[in-house]
Backbone as XML, in Angstrom:
<?xml version="1.0"?>
<chain id="A" units="angstrom">
  <residue number="1" name="MET">
    <atom name="N" x="0.840" y="-1.180" z="0.000"/>
    <atom name="CA" x="0.000" y="0.000" z="0.000"/>
    <atom name="C" x="0.882" y="1.238" z="0.000"/>
  </residue>
  <residue number="2" name="GLY">
    <atom name="N" x="0.458" y="2.229" z="-0.757"/>
    <atom name="CA" x="1.208" y="3.464" z="-0.865"/>
    <atom name="C" x="0.988" y="4.374" z="0.325"/>
  </residue>
  <residue number="3" name="VAL">
    <atom name="N" x="1.691" y="5.485" z="0.294"/>
    <atom name="CA" x="1.556" y="6.475" z="1.351"/>
    <atom name="C" x="0.872" y="7.688" z="0.742"/>
  </residue>
  <residue number="4" name="ASP">
    <atom name="N" x="-0.213" y="8.117" z="1.363"/>
    <atom name="CA" x="-0.915" y="9.287" z="0.863"/>
    <atom name="C" x="-1.567" y="10.004" z="2.027"/>
  </residue>
  <residue number="5" name="ASP">
    <atom name="N" x="-1.986" y="11.206" z="1.762"/>
    <atom name="CA" x="-2.799" y="11.947" z="2.727"/>
    <atom name="C" x="-4.002" y="12.457" z="1.960"/>
  </residue>
  <residue number="6" name="LEU">
    <atom name="N" x="-4.912" y="11.551" z="1.673"/>
    <atom name="CA" x="-6.087" y="11.856" z="0.861"/>
    <atom name="C" x="-6.908" y="12.982" z="1.462"/>
  </residue>
  <residue number="7" name="ASN">
    <atom name="N" x="-7.130" y="12.947" z="2.757"/>
    <atom name="CA" x="-7.955" y="13.977" z="3.390"/>
    <atom name="C" x="-7.330" y="15.366" z="3.259"/>
  </residue>
  <residue number="8" name="ALA">
    <atom name="N" x="-6.026" y="15.474" z="3.494"/>
    <atom name="CA" x="-5.348" y="16.770" z="3.368"/>
    <atom name="C" x="-5.354" y="17.252" z="1.928"/>
  </residue>
  <residue number="9" name="THR">
    <atom name="N" x="-5.185" y="16.334" z="0.991"/>
    <atom name="CA" x="-5.200" y="16.703" z="-0.426"/>
    <atom name="C" x="-6.565" y="17.237" z="-0.826"/>
  </residue>
  <residue number="10" name="LEU">
    <atom name="N" x="-7.619" y="16.522" z="-0.465"/>
    <atom name="CA" x="-8.970" y="16.956" z="-0.834"/>
    <atom name="C" x="-9.394" y="18.214" z="-0.083"/>
  </residue>
  <residue number="11" name="ALA">
    <atom name="N" x="-8.819" y="18.469" z="1.086"/>
    <atom name="CA" x="-9.136" y="19.683" z="1.842"/>
    <atom name="C" x="-8.699" y="20.931" z="1.086"/>
  </residue>
  <residue number="12" name="LYS">
    <atom name="N" x="-7.743" y="20.793" z="0.178"/>
    <atom name="CA" x="-7.246" y="21.929" z="-0.607"/>
    <atom name="C" x="-8.108" y="22.212" z="-1.835"/>
  </residue>
  <residue number="13" name="VAL">
    <atom name="N" x="-9.083" y="21.339" z="-2.091"/>
    <atom name="CA" x="-9.943" y="21.484" z="-3.265"/>
    <atom name="C" x="-11.306" y="22.003" z="-2.809"/>
  </residue>
  <residue number="14" name="PRO">
    <atom name="N" x="-11.806" y="23.087" z="-3.415"/>
    <atom name="CA" x="-13.123" y="23.596" z="-3.019"/>
    <atom name="C" x="-14.202" y="22.514" z="-3.142"/>
  </residue>
  <residue number="15" name="GLU">
    <atom name="N" x="-15.131" y="22.510" z="-2.211"/>
    <atom name="CA" x="-16.205" y="21.500" z="-2.177"/>
    <atom name="C" x="-17.010" y="21.441" z="-3.474"/>
  </residue>
  <residue number="16" name="THR">
    <atom name="N" x="-17.125" y="22.558" z="-4.171"/>
    <atom name="CA" x="-17.943" y="22.598" z="-5.391"/>
    <atom name="C" x="-17.161" y="22.238" z="-6.652"/>
  </residue>
  <residue number="17" name="ALA">
    <atom name="N" x="-15.863" y="22.012" z="-6.523"/>
    <atom name="CA" x="-15.023" y="21.712" z="-7.689"/>
    <atom name="C" x="-15.202" y="20.264" z="-8.136"/>
  </residue>
  <residue number="18" name="ALA">
    <atom name="N" x="-15.112" y="20.071" z="-9.440"/>
    <atom name="CA" x="-15.092" y="18.706" z="-9.976"/>
    <atom name="C" x="-13.721" y="18.116" z="-9.659"/>
  </residue>
  <residue number="19" name="VAL">
    <atom name="N" x="-13.689" y="16.863" z="-9.197"/>
    <atom name="CA" x="-12.431" y="16.266" z="-8.766"/>
    <atom name="C" x="-12.151" y="14.990" z="-9.556"/>
  </residue>
  <residue number="20" name="ILE">
    <atom name="N" x="-10.966" y="14.955" z="-10.172"/>
    <atom name="CA" x="-10.423" y="13.751" z="-10.790"/>
    <atom name="C" x="-9.164" y="13.425" z="-10.006"/>
  </residue>
  <residue number="21" name="LEU">
    <atom name="N" x="-9.122" y="12.238" z="-9.449"/>
    <atom name="CA" x="-8.009" y="11.824" z="-8.605"/>
    <atom name="C" x="-7.118" y="10.851" z="-9.367"/>
  </residue>
  <residue number="22" name="LEU">
    <atom name="N" x="-5.829" y="11.158" z="-9.435"/>
    <atom name="CA" x="-4.855" y="10.246" z="-10.013"/>
    <atom name="C" x="-4.168" y="9.543" z="-8.845"/>
  </residue>
  <residue number="23" name="ALA">
    <atom name="N" x="-4.269" y="8.228" z="-8.806"/>
    <atom name="CA" x="-3.686" y="7.464" z="-7.710"/>
    <atom name="C" x="-3.001" y="6.231" z="-8.280"/>
  </residue>
  <residue number="24" name="HIS">
    <atom name="N" x="-1.763" y="6.027" z="-7.937"/>
    <atom name="CA" x="-1.031" y="4.883" z="-8.476"/>
    <atom name="C" x="-1.742" y="3.567" z="-8.151"/>
  </residue>
  <residue number="25" name="GLU">
    <atom name="N" x="-2.141" y="3.386" z="-6.910"/>
    <atom name="CA" x="-2.766" y="2.140" z="-6.477"/>
    <atom name="C" x="-4.280" y="2.304" z="-6.356"/>
  </residue>
  <residue number="26" name="PRO">
    <atom name="N" x="-5.058" y="1.426" z="-6.965"/>
    <atom name="CA" x="-6.516" y="1.552" z="-6.905"/>
    <atom name="C" x="-7.111" y="1.233" z="-5.541"/>
  </residue>
  <residue number="27" name="ASP">
    <atom name="N" x="-6.338" y="0.679" z="-4.623"/>
    <atom name="CA" x="-6.865" y="0.365" z="-3.288"/>
    <atom name="C" x="-7.358" y="1.599" z="-2.545"/>
  </residue>
  <residue number="28" name="ILE">
    <atom name="N" x="-6.923" y="2.776" z="-2.970"/>
    <atom name="CA" x="-7.381" y="4.010" z="-2.347"/>
    <atom name="C" x="-8.893" y="4.198" z="-2.512"/>
  </residue>
  <residue number="29" name="MET">
    <atom name="N" x="-9.457" y="3.501" z="-3.474"/>
    <atom name="CA" x="-10.878" y="3.666" z="-3.813"/>
    <atom name="C" x="-11.804" y="3.502" z="-2.611"/>
  </residue>
  <residue number="30" name="VAL">
    <atom name="N" x="-11.484" y="2.627" z="-1.685"/>
    <atom name="CA" x="-12.369" y="2.406" z="-0.534"/>
    <atom name="C" x="-12.451" y="3.630" z="0.372"/>
  </residue>
  <residue number="31" name="ARG">
    <atom name="N" x="-11.498" y="4.562" z="0.236"/>
    <atom name="CA" x="-11.498" y="5.766" z="1.065"/>
    <atom name="C" x="-11.892" y="7.031" z="0.314"/>
  </residue>
  <residue number="32" name="VAL">
    <atom name="N" x="-12.169" y="6.900" z="-0.970"/>
    <atom name="CA" x="-12.484" y="8.067" z="-1.790"/>
    <atom name="C" x="-13.933" y="8.503" z="-1.533"/>
  </residue>
  <residue number="33" name="PRO">
    <atom name="N" x="-14.147" y="9.777" z="-1.209"/>
    <atom name="CA" x="-15.511" y="10.250" z="-0.977"/>
    <atom name="C" x="-16.292" y="10.448" z="-2.281"/>
  </residue>
  <residue number="34" name="GLU">
    <atom name="N" x="-17.595" y="10.527" z="-2.174"/>
    <atom name="CA" x="-18.469" y="10.677" z="-3.338"/>
    <atom name="C" x="-18.216" y="11.951" z="-4.123"/>
  </residue>
  <residue number="35" name="ARG">
    <atom name="N" x="-17.622" y="12.958" z="-3.516"/>
    <atom name="CA" x="-17.374" y="14.220" z="-4.232"/>
    <atom name="C" x="-16.322" y="14.073" z="-5.323"/>
  </residue>
  <residue number="36" name="VAL">
    <atom name="N" x="-15.553" y="12.992" z="-5.289"/>
    <atom name="CA" x="-14.594" y="12.698" z="-6.361"/>
    <atom name="C" x="-15.381" y="12.055" z="-7.497"/>
  </residue>
  <residue number="37" name="ALA">
    <atom name="N" x="-15.252" y="12.610" z="-8.690"/>
    <atom name="CA" x="-16.011" y="12.098" z="-9.829"/>
    <atom name="C" x="-15.338" y="10.897" z="-10.483"/>
  </residue>
  <residue number="38" name="LEU">
    <atom name="N" x="-13.998" y="10.898" z="-10.516"/>
    <atom name="CA" x="-13.274" y="9.875" z="-11.263"/>
    <atom name="C" x="-11.918" y="9.633" z="-10.623"/>
  </residue>
  <residue number="39" name="VAL">
    <atom name="N" x="-11.545" y="8.356" z="-10.516"/>
    <atom name="CA" x="-10.207" y="7.977" z="-10.062"/>
    <atom name="C" x="-9.536" y="7.240" z="-11.217"/>
  </residue>
  <residue number="40" name="LEU">
    <atom name="N" x="-8.324" y="7.663" z="-11.564"/>
    <atom name="CA" x="-7.528" y="6.999" z="-12.600"/>
    <atom name="C" x="-6.351" y="6.332" z="-11.906"/>
  </residue>
  <residue number="41" name="SER">
    <atom name="N" x="-6.161" y="5.051" z="-12.173"/>
    <atom name="CA" x="-5.157" y="4.292" z="-11.451"/>
    <atom name="C" x="-4.484" y="3.263" z="-12.336"/>
  </residue>
  <residue number="42" name="GLY">
    <atom name="N" x="-3.493" y="2.608" z="-11.794"/>
    <atom name="CA" x="-2.761" y="1.555" z="-12.476"/>
    <atom name="C" x="-2.303" y="0.533" z="-11.459"/>
  </residue>
  <residue number="43" name="HIS">
    <atom name="N" x="-1.013" y="0.306" z="-11.350"/>
    <atom name="CA" x="-0.353" y="-0.526" z="-10.358"/>
    <atom name="C" x="-0.564" y="-2.028" z="-10.511"/>
  </residue>
  <residue number="44" name="THR">
    <atom name="N" x="-1.743" y="-2.467" z="-10.806"/>
    <atom name="CA" x="-2.038" y="-3.899" z="-10.804"/>
    <atom name="C" x="-1.625" y="-4.612" z="-12.087"/>
  </residue>
  <residue number="45" name="HIS">
    <atom name="N" x="-1.400" y="-3.864" z="-13.168"/>
    <atom name="CA" x="-1.108" y="-4.428" z="-14.493"/>
    <atom name="C" x="-2.228" y="-5.375" z="-14.930"/>
  </residue>
  <residue number="46" name="GLY">
    <atom name="N" x="-3.421" y="-5.182" z="-14.374"/>
    <atom name="CA" x="-4.551" y="-6.043" z="-14.720"/>
    <atom name="C" x="-4.377" y="-7.464" z="-14.222"/>
  </residue>
  <residue number="47" name="GLY">
    <atom name="N" x="-3.406" y="-7.667" z="-13.349"/>
    <atom name="CA" x="-3.091" y="-8.996" z="-12.855"/>
    <atom name="C" x="-2.039" y="-9.699" z="-13.707"/>
  </residue>
  <residue number="48" name="GLN">
    <atom name="N" x="-1.740" y="-9.167" z="-14.875"/>
    <atom name="CA" x="-0.786" y="-9.708" z="-15.858"/>
    <atom name="C" x="-1.210" y="-11.049" z="-16.441"/>
  </residue>
  <residue number="49" name="LEU">
    <atom name="N" x="-1.943" y="-11.827" z="-15.698"/>
    <atom name="CA" x="-2.496" y="-13.093" z="-16.178"/>
    <atom name="C" x="-3.991" y="-13.010" z="-15.920"/>
  </residue>
  <residue number="50" name="ARG">
    <atom name="N" x="-4.782" y="-12.973" z="-17.000"/>
    <atom name="CA" x="-6.218" y="-12.751" z="-16.852"/>
    <atom name="C" x="-6.961" y="-13.680" z="-17.792"/>
  </residue>
  <residue number="51" name="LEU">
    <atom name="N" x="-7.798" y="-14.512" z="-17.228"/>
    <atom name="CA" x="-8.586" y="-15.464" z="-17.999"/>
    <atom name="C" x="-10.057" y="-15.298" z="-17.672"/>
  </residue>
  <residue number="52" name="PHE">
    <atom name="N" x="-10.865" y="-15.066" z="-18.700"/>
    <atom name="CA" x="-12.311" y="-14.911" z="-18.535"/>
    <atom name="C" x="-12.664" y="-13.825" z="-17.505"/>
  </residue>
  <residue number="53" name="GLY">
    <atom name="N" x="-11.893" y="-12.723" z="-17.505"/>
    <atom name="CA" x="-12.170" y="-11.593" z="-16.620"/>
    <atom name="C" x="-11.701" y="-11.773" z="-15.196"/>
  </residue>
  <residue number="54" name="TRP">
    <atom name="N" x="-10.882" y="-12.776" z="-14.939"/>
    <atom name="CA" x="-10.407" y="-13.051" z="-13.581"/>
    <atom name="C" x="-8.901" y="-13.245" z="-13.583"/>
  </residue>
  <residue number="55" name="SER">
    <atom name="N" x="-8.239" y="-12.708" z="-12.566"/>
    <atom name="CA" x="-6.790" y="-12.868" z="-12.413"/>
    <atom name="C" x="-6.500" y="-13.622" z="-11.120"/>
  </residue>
  <residue number="56" name="PRO">
    <atom name="N" x="-5.672" y="-14.666" z="-11.180"/>
    <atom name="CA" x="-5.388" y="-15.441" z="-9.972"/>
    <atom name="C" x="-4.559" y="-14.694" z="-8.934"/>
  </residue>
  <residue number="57" name="VAL">
    <atom name="N" x="-3.712" y="-13.762" z="-9.379"/>
    <atom name="CA" x="-2.877" y="-12.990" z="-8.458"/>
    <atom name="C" x="-2.958" y="-11.524" z="-8.855"/>
  </residue>
  <residue number="58" name="VAL">
    <atom name="N" x="-3.370" y="-10.690" z="-7.918"/>
    <atom name="CA" x="-3.472" y="-9.252" z="-8.168"/>
    <atom name="C" x="-2.796" y="-8.529" z="-6.997"/>
  </residue>
  <residue number="59" name="PRO">
    <atom name="N" x="-1.886" y="-7.583" z="-7.267"/>
    <atom name="CA" x="-1.229" y="-6.852" z="-6.182"/>
    <atom name="C" x="-2.160" y="-5.804" z="-5.564"/>
  </residue>
  <residue number="60" name="SER">
    <atom name="N" x="-3.203" y="-6.287" z="-4.929"/>
    <atom name="CA" x="-4.198" y="-5.428" z="-4.285"/>
    <atom name="C" x="-4.799" y="-6.207" z="-3.120"/>
  </residue>
  <residue number="61" name="ARG">
    <atom name="N" x="-5.034" y="-5.534" z="-2.031"/>
    <atom name="CA" x="-5.661" y="-6.227" z="-0.898"/>
    <atom name="C" x="-7.109" y="-6.593" z="-1.204"/>
  </residue>
  <residue number="62" name="TYR">
    <atom name="N" x="-7.656" y="-6.060" z="-2.303"/>
    <atom name="CA" x="-9.045" y="-6.334" z="-2.683"/>
    <atom name="C" x="-9.156" y="-7.298" z="-3.864"/>
  </residue>
  <residue number="63" name="GLY">
    <atom name="N" x="-8.055" y="-7.921" z="-4.223"/>
    <atom name="CA" x="-8.059" y="-8.934" z="-5.281"/>
    <atom name="C" x="-8.587" y="-8.391" z="-6.595"/>
  </residue>
  <residue number="64" name="ASN">
    <atom name="N" x="-9.486" y="-9.101" z="-7.206"/>
    <atom name="CA" x="-10.023" y="-8.738" z="-8.519"/>
    <atom name="C" x="-10.976" y="-7.554" z="-8.497"/>
  </residue>
  <residue number="65" name="ARG">
    <atom name="N" x="-11.407" y="-7.122" z="-7.334"/>
    <atom name="CA" x="-12.345" y="-5.996" z="-7.235"/>
    <atom name="C" x="-11.827" y="-4.762" z="-7.980"/>
  </residue>
  <residue number="66" name="TYR">
    <atom name="N" x="-10.532" y="-4.474" z="-7.839"/>
    <atom name="CA" x="-9.931" y="-3.309" z="-8.493"/>
    <atom name="C" x="-8.781" y="-3.708" z="-9.414"/>
  </residue>
  <residue number="67" name="ALA">
    <atom name="N" x="-8.828" y="-4.894" z="-9.965"/>
    <atom name="CA" x="-7.707" y="-5.390" z="-10.757"/>
    <atom name="C" x="-7.552" y="-4.695" z="-12.097"/>
  </residue>
  <residue number="68" name="TYR">
    <atom name="N" x="-8.694" y="-4.419" z="-12.766"/>
    <atom name="CA" x="-8.576" y="-3.949" z="-14.140"/>
    <atom name="C" x="-9.893" y="-3.375" z="-14.639"/>
  </residue>
  <residue number="69" name="GLY">
    <atom name="N" x="-9.791" y="-2.337" z="-15.456"/>
    <atom name="CA" x="-10.959" y="-1.820" z="-16.166"/>
    <atom name="C" x="-11.750" y="-0.781" z="-15.400"/>
  </residue>
  <residue number="70" name="HIS">
    <atom name="N" x="-13.031" y="-0.689" z="-15.718"/>
    <atom name="CA" x="-13.935" y="0.303" z="-15.145"/>
    <atom name="C" x="-14.698" y="-0.304" z="-13.973"/>
  </residue>
  <residue number="71" name="VAL">
    <atom name="N" x="-14.691" y="0.412" z="-12.856"/>
    <atom name="CA" x="-15.428" y="0.008" z="-11.667"/>
    <atom name="C" x="-16.300" y="1.190" z="-11.260"/>
  </residue>
  <residue number="72" name="ARG">
    <atom name="N" x="-17.548" y="0.932" z="-10.983"/>
    <atom name="CA" x="-18.442" y="2.001" z="-10.520"/>
    <atom name="C" x="-18.888" y="1.675" z="-9.108"/>
  </residue>
  <residue number="73" name="GLU">
    <atom name="N" x="-18.451" y="2.504" z="-8.156"/>
    <atom name="CA" x="-18.901" y="2.384" z="-6.765"/>
    <atom name="C" x="-19.405" y="3.764" z="-6.361"/>
  </residue>
  <residue number="74" name="GLN">
    <atom name="N" x="-18.799" y="4.410" z="-5.388"/>
    <atom name="CA" x="-19.229" y="5.758" z="-5.014"/>
    <atom name="C" x="-18.831" y="6.786" z="-6.069"/>
  </residue>
  <residue number="75" name="CYS">
    <atom name="N" x="-17.911" y="6.408" z="-6.938"/>
    <atom name="CA" x="-17.523" y="7.212" z="-8.090"/>
    <atom name="C" x="-16.986" y="6.230" z="-9.130"/>
  </residue>
  <residue number="76" name="ASP">
    <atom name="N" x="-16.526" y="6.737" z="-10.251"/>
    <atom name="CA" x="-15.957" y="5.877" z="-11.283"/>
    <atom name="C" x="-14.464" y="5.694" z="-11.046"/>
  </residue>
  <residue number="77" name="LEU">
    <atom name="N" x="-13.990" y="4.476" z="-11.274"/>
    <atom name="CA" x="-12.576" y="4.145" z="-11.202"/>
    <atom name="C" x="-12.195" y="3.477" z="-12.516"/>
  </residue>
  <residue number="78" name="ILE">
    <atom name="N" x="-11.083" y="3.920" z="-13.093"/>
    <atom name="CA" x="-10.540" y="3.256" z="-14.275"/>
    <atom name="C" x="-9.138" y="2.795" z="-13.922"/>
  </residue>
  <residue number="79" name="VAL">
    <atom name="N" x="-8.928" y="1.480" z="-14.008"/>
    <atom name="CA" x="-7.621" y="0.884" z="-13.726"/>
    <atom name="C" x="-7.030" y="0.418" z="-15.046"/>
  </residue>
  <residue number="80" name="SER">
    <atom name="N" x="-5.926" y="1.023" z="-15.431"/>
    <atom name="CA" x="-5.248" y="0.665" z="-16.674"/>
    <atom name="C" x="-4.363" y="-0.554" z="-16.469"/>
  </residue>
  <residue number="81" name="GLY">
    <atom name="N" x="-4.282" y="-1.394" z="-17.480"/>
    <atom name="CA" x="-3.353" y="-2.511" z="-17.462"/>
    <atom name="C" x="-1.914" y="-2.068" z="-17.651"/>
  </residue>
  <residue number="82" name="GLY">
    <atom name="N" x="-1.734" y="-0.841" z="-18.128"/>
    <atom name="CA" x="-0.395" y="-0.290" z="-18.283"/>
    <atom name="C" x="0.420" y="-0.944" z="-19.388"/>
  </residue>
  <residue number="83" name="LEU">
    <atom name="N" x="1.702" y="-0.681" z="-19.361"/>
    <atom name="CA" x="2.595" y="-1.146" z="-20.422"/>
    <atom name="C" x="3.576" y="-2.225" z="-19.981"/>
  </residue>
  <residue number="84" name="GLY">
    <atom name="N" x="3.990" y="-2.203" z="-18.740"/>
    <atom name="CA" x="5.059" y="-3.079" z="-18.304"/>
    <atom name="C" x="4.597" y="-4.336" z="-17.601"/>
  </residue>
  <residue number="85" name="CYS">
    <atom name="N" x="5.553" y="-4.961" z="-16.943"/>
    <atom name="CA" x="5.307" y="-6.168" z="-16.162"/>
    <atom name="C" x="5.875" y="-5.944" z="-14.763"/>
  </residue>
  <residue number="86" name="SER">
    <atom name="N" x="5.402" y="-6.727" z="-13.824"/>
    <atom name="CA" x="5.900" y="-6.673" z="-12.462"/>
    <atom name="C" x="6.059" y="-8.104" z="-11.967"/>
  </residue>
  <residue number="87" name="ILE">
    <atom name="N" x="7.155" y="-8.407" z="-11.366"/>
    <atom name="CA" x="7.525" y="-9.733" z="-10.850"/>
    <atom name="C" x="7.723" y="-10.713" z="-12.010"/>
  </residue>
  <residue number="88" name="ALA">
    <atom name="N" x="6.650" y="-11.219" z="-12.607"/>
    <atom name="CA" x="6.769" y="-12.139" z="-13.747"/>
    <atom name="C" x="6.989" y="-11.343" z="-15.032"/>
  </residue>
  <residue number="89" name="PRO">
    <atom name="N" x="7.912" y="-11.758" z="-15.890"/>
    <atom name="CA" x="8.224" y="-10.991" z="-17.099"/>
    <atom name="C" x="7.319" y="-11.312" z="-18.296"/>
  </residue>
  <residue number="90" name="PHE">
    <atom name="N" x="6.035" y="-11.556" z="-18.050"/>
    <atom name="CA" x="5.116" y="-11.851" z="-19.149"/>
    <atom name="C" x="3.700" y="-11.422" z="-18.788"/>
  </residue>
  <residue number="91" name="ARG">
    <atom name="N" x="2.861" y="-11.356" z="-19.829"/>
    <atom name="CA" x="1.438" y="-11.059" z="-19.692"/>
    <atom name="C" x="0.667" y="-12.108" z="-20.477"/>
  </residue>
  <residue number="92" name="LEU">
    <atom name="N" x="-0.515" y="-12.431" z="-20.001"/>
    <atom name="CA" x="-1.403" y="-13.327" z="-20.714"/>
    <atom name="C" x="-2.825" y="-12.849" z="-20.457"/>
  </residue>
  <residue number="93" name="GLY">
    <atom name="N" x="-3.530" y="-12.486" z="-21.514"/>
    <atom name="CA" x="-4.904" y="-12.020" z="-21.379"/>
    <atom name="C" x="-5.038" y="-10.563" z="-20.981"/>
  </residue>
  <residue number="94" name="VAL">
    <atom name="N" x="-3.926" y="-9.877" z="-20.803"/>
    <atom name="CA" x="-3.921" y="-8.443" z="-20.489"/>
    <atom name="C" x="-2.855" y="-7.795" z="-21.355"/>
  </residue>
  <residue number="95" name="PRO">
    <atom name="N" x="-3.188" y="-7.451" z="-22.589"/>
    <atom name="CA" x="-2.177" y="-6.830" z="-23.441"/>
    <atom name="C" x="-1.783" y="-5.453" z="-22.905"/>
  </residue>
  <residue number="96" name="PRO">
    <atom name="N" x="-0.561" y="-5.014" z="-23.183"/>
    <atom name="CA" x="-0.165" y="-3.663" z="-22.782"/>
    <atom name="C" x="-1.130" y="-2.638" z="-23.378"/>
  </residue>
  <residue number="97" name="GLU">
    <atom name="N" x="-1.407" y="-1.584" z="-22.626"/>
    <atom name="CA" x="-2.355" y="-0.589" z="-23.120"/>
    <atom name="C" x="-2.038" y="0.802" z="-22.602"/>
  </residue>
  <residue number="98" name="ILE">
    <atom name="N" x="-2.461" y="1.765" z="-23.383"/>
    <atom name="CA" x="-2.518" y="3.154" z="-22.956"/>
    <atom name="C" x="-3.994" y="3.525" z="-23.051"/>
  </residue>
  <residue number="99" name="VAL">
    <atom name="N" x="-4.572" y="3.935" z="-21.951"/>
    <atom name="CA" x="-5.997" y="4.248" z="-21.898"/>
    <atom name="C" x="-6.203" y="5.725" z="-22.224"/>
  </residue>
  <residue number="100" name="VAL">
    <atom name="N" x="-7.131" y="6.005" z="-23.096"/>
    <atom name="CA" x="-7.508" y="7.374" z="-23.420"/>
    <atom name="C" x="-8.884" y="7.608" z="-22.822"/>
  </residue>
  <residue number="101" name="VAL">
    <atom name="N" x="-8.978" y="8.586" z="-21.951"/>
    <atom name="CA" x="-10.242" y="8.924" z="-21.299"/>
    <atom name="C" x="-10.716" y="10.253" z="-21.857"/>
  </residue>
  <residue number="102" name="THR">
    <atom name="N" x="-11.915" y="10.266" z="-22.398"/>
    <atom name="CA" x="-12.497" y="11.492" z="-22.931"/>
    <atom name="C" x="-13.550" y="11.974" z="-21.955"/>
  </residue>
  <residue number="103" name="LEU">
    <atom name="N" x="-13.391" y="13.203" z="-21.502"/>
    <atom name="CA" x="-14.334" y="13.776" z="-20.534"/>
    <atom name="C" x="-15.272" y="14.718" z="-21.255"/>
  </residue>
  <residue number="104" name="GLY">
    <atom name="N" x="-16.512" y="14.737" z="-20.816"/>
    <atom name="CA" x="-17.498" y="15.641" z="-21.392"/>
    <atom name="C" x="-18.451" y="16.113" z="-20.312"/>
  </residue>
  <residue number="105" name="GLY">
    <atom name="N" x="-19.010" y="17.268" z="-20.507"/>
    <atom name="CA" x="-19.963" y="17.805" z="-19.564"/>
    <atom name="C" x="-21.337" y="17.205" z="-19.771"/>
  </residue>
  <residue number="106" name="ALA">
    <atom name="N" x="-22.192" y="17.413" z="-18.825"/>
    <atom name="CA" x="-23.568" y="16.938" z="-18.937"/>
    <atom name="C" x="-24.271" y="17.737" z="-20.035"/>
  </residue>
  <residue number="107" name="ASN">
    <atom name="N" x="-25.131" y="17.076" z="-20.771"/>
    <atom name="CA" x="-25.910" y="17.774" z="-21.814"/>
    <atom name="C" x="-26.882" y="18.726" z="-21.141"/>
  </residue>
  <residue number="108" name="LYS">
    <atom name="N" x="-26.869" y="19.947" z="-21.597"/>
    <atom name="CA" x="-27.792" y="20.949" z="-21.052"/>
    <atom name="C" x="-29.011" y="21.073" z="-21.958"/>
  </residue>
  <residue number="109" name="PRO">
    <atom name="N" x="-30.192" y="21.154" z="-21.383"/>
    <atom name="CA" x="-31.392" y="21.308" z="-22.221"/>
    <atom name="C" x="-31.360" y="22.638" z="-22.975"/>
  </residue>
  <residue number="110" name="ALA">
    <atom name="N" x="-31.913" y="22.645" z="-24.177"/>
    <atom name="CA" x="-31.916" y="23.849" z="-25.001"/>
    <atom name="C" x="-32.884" y="24.872" z="-24.485"/>
  </residue>
</chain>
């Protein structure tokens, strides 16, 4: 687990501001308040070995819950599989990727 001071960081952001949180490890998600709209993360490499949407080993205390892809809980989380490898020098079922996130505002009525 990484070292962060999420509460102090968010205290510097006005309550009415839209918040996108960049966090290396997706495990922070359990502590993220609803005022955060989106969390972008990596660290897990999608488990590096992924079969039928499941990875046998994920470097997260929450296992497959935050291993890879889009998760919707109190806010949206996107976990990228990234480009590299960790521990084992191979990937299976999780190709290297660069994720492009396009943000848009809510449609306003005419």
